[in-house]
N, C-alpha and C positions, 0 to 999 in steps of 0.2 A: 519470087516473081522476076521476070525480065521485062525491061522496057527499053526499046531502041538498042538492044544488044547489051544493056547493062543490067546488073543484078540489083534489084531494089530491096533493101533490108525490110523485113517484116516488122510492123509496129506491134510490140507486145500488148499494149493496151487495146489496140484494135482486135488482136487475136482473142483477148479475154472477152471483149464484147461480143465477138462472133460466137464464141463458145457458149456464152450466156444466152444469146439469142437462139442458138441451135438447141440448147437444152430446153428452152421454153417451148420449142415447137416439136420436141421429141415425142414420138408415138411408137408403140409396139403393135404390130399387126399379127394376129393369131387366127388361124382358121381351124376347121373341124378336123383336119388331118394331123394337127399338132405342129404344123409348120409355123414359124414365127420369124418376123423381120422387124428390125428397128429402123424406122424411117424418120427423116428430118425434112418435113415438107411444109409448105405454107397452107393457109386456110383455103385457098382457091383449089389446090389439088385435093384436099379433103372433101370440099363441097362437090367437086367434079366426080370423085369416086363414089361417094355414098348418096349423092343427089339430095342434099339438104340445103336450106337457105342459110344466109349469113347470120340471121338473127338466132337460128338454132345453134350454130357453131359458136356464137358469141357467149352462149350460156356456159360453155366449157372454158372460157378464158379465165385463167387464175388471177389475172389482174383486176377482174370485175367481180363484184359481189352479187351473186345470184342465189336464191334459195334452192333447197333441194328440189330437183325436178326429174321426172321421168316422162319423156315425150315420145309418143308413137307417131312416126312419119310413114310415108308410103313405102320406103325401102330400108328404113333404119329406125333404131331406138336411140334417142339422145339421152344420156344418163349423166346426171350431175348430183352425186351423193357424197357429201363431205369431201374427202380427198380423192374419191374415185370419179374421174371424168372420162367417159367412154362413149363410143359409138358402136352399137351392136347391129349387125345385119343378119340375114338368114344364113350367111356363110362364113362370116369372120367378125372379129372384134378389134376395134382400134382403141387402145388404152393410152391415155396421156401420161407423160412423166413416169415412165416405167422404172427409173432409177431412184425414185423417191422412197424413203424408208418405209412409209406407210403403204406404198403401192406394191412394193416387192412381194409381200405375202399374197396379194391378189393375183399377181402374175404367176406365182408358183401354183396357186390353186387352179387358175385357168389352164395351165399346162397339164395338170392332173385330170381335170374333168372334161375339157372340151374334146379331146380325141376319142371320146366314148363311142360315138357313132362309127368312126373309122375302125376302131378295134372290133366292134361287133361285125362290121362288114368283112374284115379279114378273117374273123373266126369262122364265119359261115361260108367263105369262099370255097373251102374244100368239101362242103356238103352238097349232096345232090338235091335238086329241087329248089326253085326260087321262092316257093311259098313260105318256107321256114325263114328265109332272109327277110321277106316282107313282113312277116308276123313279128319278128324281132325288132324291125325298124319302127313298126307302128306302135310298139309298146314303149319305146323310148321317148323322152321329151324332145321337143324341137331344139335346135341349136341355140336359138336366141333365148329360150327359157333357161337353158343350162347356164349360159353366160350371165343372164340377169340374176339367176339364183346365187351365183358366185359373188356378184357385186352386192346383193342384198345381205347375204350372210356375212360378208366382210365388214360392211357398214354396221350392221347390228352388233356383231361381235366387238368391233372397235369401240362403239359407243357404250356397250355394256362393260367393257374393260375400263374405260375412262370413269364410268359411274362407280365401279368397284373400288378403283383407286381413290376416288373422292370420298366414298364412304369410309374407307380405311383411315383416311386422314381426318375426316370431319368429326366422327363420333368421339374419338378420344379427346380432340380439342374442345368439343362442347362439354364433355364431362369435366375436363380440367377447368374450364371457365366457370362451370357451376360451383366447383369446390373453392376456387380462388379467382375473384374478379380483379384483374390487373390490366394495365394498358397493353402489355405484350399479348396476353390471351385474347383480349378484345380485338386487337389488330389481326391476329392470326385467324380468328373466326370471321372477321370482315372479309379477308382475302378468300377464304374458303366459300363464303356465301356468294361472293362475286363470281368465282369459278363455277359454282353450282348454277347460278342464274344463266351464265353463258352456255353451259352444257345442256341445261334444260331447254333453252331456245333451239339448240341444234337438234336435239332429240325430237322436239315438238315439230320441227319442220319436216323431218323424215316421216314421222307418224302421220302428219297431215297429208303429205303427198301420197302415201299408201292408202290412207282413208279415202282421199279424193278419187283414186283409181278404182277402189273397190265399190264406190258409190255410182260409178258410171260404166255401164257395160260397153258403150261405144268406145271409150278410151282404152279399155282392156282389149277390145277387138282389134284396135289399131296396132297392138303389140304382137299380133299373130303374123309375123313376117313370112314364115314358111307357107302359111295358108295363102297369103297374097302372092308369094312367089310361084306357087302352084298354078294360080290363075294367070300370072304373067307369062308362064312358059307353055300355055295352051297354044294350039295351032293358030288361033286368031289373035294372039297377043304379040307385042313387039319384043325386041331384045332387051337384055338387062343393061345395067350401068356400065360405062366404060371403065377400064382398068389402067393404072399407070405401070404395072408390072406384067411380064409375060404370064399368060394364064397357066395355072397348074394343071397337070394332066388329070387330076381328080376333080376338077371343077364341074365338068359335065356330069360325072357320076354323082357328085354331091347334090347338084340341082335335081337330078333324077330321083335320088333317094329322098330329098326333101319334099319333092312333089308326091312321091308315093306315101311318105310318112304322114303328110298332111291331107292326103286324099280322103281318108276315112272321115276326117272332120269337115273338109270342104264340101263333100258330097251331101252332108247333112245341113244343119243350121249354121250359117256363117256367123251368127251372133252367139254361138256356144262358147262361153268363156270359163267353163267350169274348171278346167285344168289350171289356167292362170289364176283364177280366183282362189283356188286352194293354195297355190304357191304364195300369193300375196298375203292371204290370211295368216299363214304360218309365221311369216316375218313381221306382220302387223302385230300379232300377239307378242312376239319377242320384243319388238321396240316399245310396245305398250307396257310390257312388264318393266322395261328399263325406265320408262317415264314414271311408272308407279313408284319405283325405288327412289327416284329423285323427288317425287312428291312427298313420300314418307320422310325423306331427309329434310325437305323444306319444313314440313310440319314439326319435326324434331327441333329444328333451328328456331322456329317461331315459339314453340313451347319453352325452349331455353331462354329466349329473349323475354318472354313473359315472366318466367321465374326470376330472371335477373332484375327486371323492372320492379317486381314485388320486393326483392331484397333491397334494392336501392330506395324504394319508397319507405321501407321499414327503417333503414338507416336515416333517411331524411326526417322521419317522424321522431326518431330518437334525438336527432340534433335539435329539432324544434322543442322537444320537451326539455332538453338541457338548456336551451336558450331561455325557456320560460322560467326554469329554476334560477338561472343567473339574473334574469331581469327582475324577478321577485325579490331575490336577495339584495340587488342593487337598490330597489325602491325602499326596502326595509332599512338598509344601512344609511340611506340618505337622511333618515330621521336623525341619526347621530350627527351627521354633518350640519343639519339644521340647528340642533341644540347647541353644538359647539360654536356655530356661527353666532347664535344669539348671545351666549355667555362670553364670547370673545369680543363683543362690542364694548367700546369705551363709554358705557352708560352708567351714571351713578345710581346705586341702589343701596338701601339700608337693611333689607331683610336678611342679608347674609352676615350681619355683624354679630347677631346673638346666637348663631348656629355654626359651630366650628366644623360639623360633619355634614353640612349641606351638600357638598360635592359628591359624597358617597351615595346619597339618596337620588341625586339627579342621574348619576350613571346607572343605578339599578333600575329606576323607573323607566328610563329611556330604553334600556336593553329589553325590558319586559314588553314595552310597547312595540318595539321593532319585531320581536319574536311573534307577538300576537298578530301583527299585520302580515307577516310571512305565512303563518299557519292559516290565516283567513284566505289569503290568495290561493294557496295550494288546495285548500278544501273546496273552494269555489271552482277551481279548474278541474279537480277530480269529479265534482258533482256534475259539471257540464260535459264530462267525457273528454276533456282536452288532455288529460294525463292518464296514462294506462295504469291499471291497478297492479 
């Protein structure tokens, strides 16, 4: 940069901060024709383009923690599913952080699927008769549904892969813990259980969002952007949202095709959500299957914990029995200490003067008495069920 004719050296730290800030605002814009553009814009430009409120855009902020959400607005679908943070309109998709490792496969899939409508149009351009083109367009899914399907498929596959990885690590660890209870195995299972709890919560959020959409036809009807765009482009409606880039030469044809593609639905019941319902049900079943796998894993962990607790209780009972044996032996042997203490006293007595072998009888009788006391205690404990047979 120059200032008053002088060159001002750039601050490397400031440049790094600018790059970080730009990365945080990085979006990729993809339309139905396959054209894509990487843009670094602020939230006001996004809001102006897709006409959503700040509170809706705040849902996509990676610095804020929001649950999985699929919101249908007048001109856009706000999508926050795990690492996928996108805004879908009837003509284009805005996907946040396209260089993220988890988002790159989503971008590739969008490149493969989104130009479908344009390819069909080009395929039928050389054919005579507009009726064939309109029939082909009416058979395809709306643009927003194809983009939504890519996002749902990516999220469900991502969570299913994480679940498979967790199962691969958890089941051998649990079996090893069952065979050998050690601090290392216990700590390993504890970490796996914590990871399972976090993953279950993430899967549950996605499942709940899909279930909430399926239970409300009005919410599903809000996701039919092409249907609303067809009404917005009628002779009595106003113009669309403003754009920060020059309009593509195919925008008008896309709007016309979207209007024709959704006319068959719009001319009937506006609350007909069968197409979207079938789409959501398919991925609801997939995410529900993933949740069932995690539930099965949790039950296996709980069963392993119960088995380990039973083993620990058994060891504890064995220690208690050993303690009972030792305590009984201590009580019995204390009789010897009592007799030794009595005879060790400096008390004059005359009954030992005529018996040279009295010491032998004292030892024998005391030993028999101690043994009898020990057998009596053990028999009583066995009779009461305190000692196993």
